[in-house]
N, C-alpha and C positions, 0 to 999 in steps of 0.2 A: 587435489579435490577430494580424494577418498577420505583424508583426514578431516577436511572441511565439512563434508557431508556427515561424517560420523558424529560431529558435534551436535548436529540437529537430531540425528537418530538417537543419540544418548539422552537428549532432552526428552524425546518421546517416551523412551523406556522409563526414565526417572519419574516422570509425572504419572505414568500408568501404575508404577509400583509404589510410589511414595506420596502421590497427590492426595489432598484432602477433598472429600466430596462436598460440594457447595452448591447452593442455589445461585441464580444469576438473573440479570435484568430480562433476558429473553424467555425465562421459564423453562429452558431446556435442561439445565443442570450441567455441572462440570466436575472434573477432577483437576485440582489446582495446586500450584506451589507459588510461593512468593519469593522473588529474587533469584535470578539465574542469569548467567552470562556465557555467551558463546563467542569464539574468536575465529575469523576467517581470513587466511592469508591470501590476498588477491593476486599475489605472484604465482600461486598454485593453480590458477585457472579461475574462470568466472563461477561463483557459487550459485548456479542454477541447479536445483536438486535433480538427480537422475533416477532416484528410486520411484518417482512418478513424474509424468510429464507436467511441466509448469509452463503456462502460456506466456512466453517472454514478451510478445507484442503487446499484450494487455498491460504488463508491467511498465514497458517503455512508454506507451502512450499516456498512462496515468502519470508517470513522473514528469513528462514534458508538460502535461496539463498543470501540475503543481508549479513547475518552474516558470510557466507563463503568468502565474498569478490568476489563472482562470478558475471560476467556481461554478460554471454552467456546464451541464452534462452534454450540451450540443457538441462540443469538441470531441468528447469521448465517443459519442454515437457516430460521428463522422469517421472514426477509426474502428468502428464495430466493437467498441468496448462498452460492456453493459454492467460493469461492476458497481456503479453508483446509482443505477436506475431506481432501486427500491425506495430510496429516501425522497427523491423528486416525485416519483409516482404517487407516493403516499400523500404528498402535499396536494396533488391534483384531485385524487379520489375523495379527499376530505373537504374539498372546497365546495362552495355553492354552485360553481359552474359545472361540476361533474353531474351527469344525468344518466350514467350507465348503471349496470347491476351493482348491488351492494358488495363492496370489497372489504368489509370489516374484517380485521385480523388476516388480511390477504397474505402476509408473509408465511405464516404457519399453515393456514388452510390450504394454500396452493400446493403444499408438499404432501398433503394427506388425502384431500378430496379431489378425485379426478374430474368430476363435473365442474367443481369450482375452479380447478386449475385451467380448464378449457376456457371458461369465462375470463379468468385472470389473464391468460395469454392473449386473448383477443383484445382486451382493454389495454394491455401493455403495448401491443403492436400499434394500436391507434395513438397512444401517448407518444411513442417514439417517433412516429411519422409526423405528428404535429410539432414536436420539438425541433425536428430537422427542417420543416418547411414553413412554419409559422413563427415569425420573429417575435410577435407580441406574446404568443403562448409560451415560447421558450423563455422569454424574459420573466414571465410570471411564475412559471412552474419548473423551469430547468435549473434555476439557480439554487445552490445549496447553502447560501449564506457564507459566513466568514470561516470557511473550512481552510484546509492546509494552504492552498495557493494564496489566499487572501492574507494569511498571517505571515507567510514567507516573504511576500513581495510588497505588501501594502498594509502593514501594521499601523493602526490609527492610535495616535497618542492622545492624552487628555487635553493637549493644547490644539488638537485638530490637525496636527501635522501627520505625515506618513513616514514610515521607515521601511526601506527595501532591505530586509535582513539578508537575503541570499546574495544580492549584489554587494552589500557591505562586507560580508564574510569572505567573498572571493577577493575583494580589494585588500582586505586585511591579511589574507594568506600570502598575497603577492608582496605586500609592502612590509609586513612584520610577521614573518612565518613563525617566530618563537612565542608569539602571544598565546596566552591561555584563555583568550576571549573569543575564539572563533566559534561562536554559538548561534544557532537558529532555534527559536522556540515557536511551537504552534499552539501552546496552551495559553490562551488569553482568558483570564478569569472573568473578565467583563462579558466576553462573547459566548463562553461555554454554556451558560444556563438558557439563553434565549435566542442566540443569533447563529447557531450552527445546526445543520441537519444531524450531525453526529459529532460529539466531542472527540478531539484527536486522540487516537490510540498511540501513535508514535509522536510523543510530545515534544522532544527536543533532541538536537544532535550537535556534536562538537567535533571540530577537525583538529588534527595534530600533525605537525611537520617534523620529520627527523630523517637524516641520511638521504635527503632528496626524495623522500616518499611521503605521500599524503595518506593519513589514516582517518577514519571516522568512527565515532561511537554514538550509537543511538540509544536513548532511553525510551522504552515502550511501556506505558503504564498497564496496558491490557493486551494480551497476546493470544490469539486463537491459533494454537499450535499447528493444527492440521491444515486449515485453509489459509489463514492470514500470514503466519510467520514465513513460509517459503516465499511469498510475494515480497514481504518486507526485507528479507535478506537480499534478494536480487535487486530490489529497487534502490536500496541504500548503497549496495555495491556499485550499481550503475552510476548513481549520483557521485560517488567517490571517484570513479574513473573519469567522469565528465569534468569535474572540477580540477582533478589532477592534470588532465589534458590541457585545460585552459591555463593553468598556473605553471606549466612546464615541469611537472613533477611526475614520478611514477606512483601508481597506486600501492598503498601499503597494506594495512589491515582494516577490516570492518569488524568492529566490536559491537555485539548486540546484547544490551542489558535489558532484561525483562522484569517487570513488576509482577503483576498477576499473570502467570503463564498457565494456560488451561487447555484441557482437551474436553470438548463437549461430549456428553454421554452418548450422543448419537453419531459420534465419529470413532468410537473405540474399535469397531470391526475394521474400519478403513486404516486406522493406525497399525493394527496388527498385520494387515496385508502388506502395508508398506515396509514394516520392519522385517518381513520375511524375505525381502529382496536385497540383493547386493548392489552397492553403489557402483557406478561406472565412471569412466574418465570424464573430467570436467570439460565443458565447451570453452571456446575462446571468444572474447568480446572484440569486435572490430568496429572502430569509430572512423568516421570520415576525417582524415588528417587535415583536410583543407579548411575545416570549420574551426574558427579560432575561439568564438564565444560560446559558452554553454547555452546561451539564450537564442542562438541561431540554429541549433540542431533540429532537424526534422526526423520523422520516422525512418526515412530511407537512408539516413546517415548513421544508423545504429543497427548492427547485425550480430548474430550469434553464429559461430561456425563449429561444427563437430559435435552437435548436440544429439545424442542417441539414447534417450531415457527409456525406462520402463513405461508401459501404458499409464494413462491418467487413471485416477481413482475418484469417482464421484462421491459427493457428500452434500447434505443439505446445509444451507446457510442459516445461521441463527440471527434473526433480525429483531 
């Protein structure tokens, strides 16, 4: 794992030293490079970063949400996972039904204005409670559109049919392991402009079978190095383990290919603090061996053992 984690730390150093300063959609500003690749040997331990604490339960519940084809945040909130709240909340506060205090530019203002943050937190609490208890409200405001789970499990064709990409790729790995077509894509050009709360950052992934091992390569068009990339590494490593388990294979490598790899300007101090720390031994992933299908896994069937990271490092999310 020390070598695995070093690949991530080397990326952080490279972007800080060589990155181009650029503007971005959020208005925060970034240091960015275009095109970078990291490789993680999954036989060397599970690649959950140890130079800061990464909340594995959030990663696991989000991945199960994707794999179910779910696009409503209710499932996530039931598992105390708040990472997709902002986009659903925005839909509510911009609707005619919303009658609370003005939440204009709530994402950035809540990070700077304490009085506004208090109002924001109060409205978010109301929003979450209604998502969990009001079916009609959850249907109207909890759904994020055709995001990852929809594309993975229910891709709509021009003929009105549906394609279960994830199920098909698992069947393909089992029946024709040497195929070069074990691909799942989340980038649907028809849905990106108008039918997704957020266009997919991790756009497509491909599996590869060799020597009894299953490897996965992810192409990620946009990579928030400090906050997002550690989640992405662990999420796709977990996905590789799960599919290898169903297909009777051992996990091989996770290959992470990045398009625009960036550090937000308000994450520089946090990155420096993380780089001052030494990596620790990797944790171990434990899966319930009695579960045969990846679609039958629940949270209690997935555990991490031996995780002893450095403390977490807080940083604002750019929205």
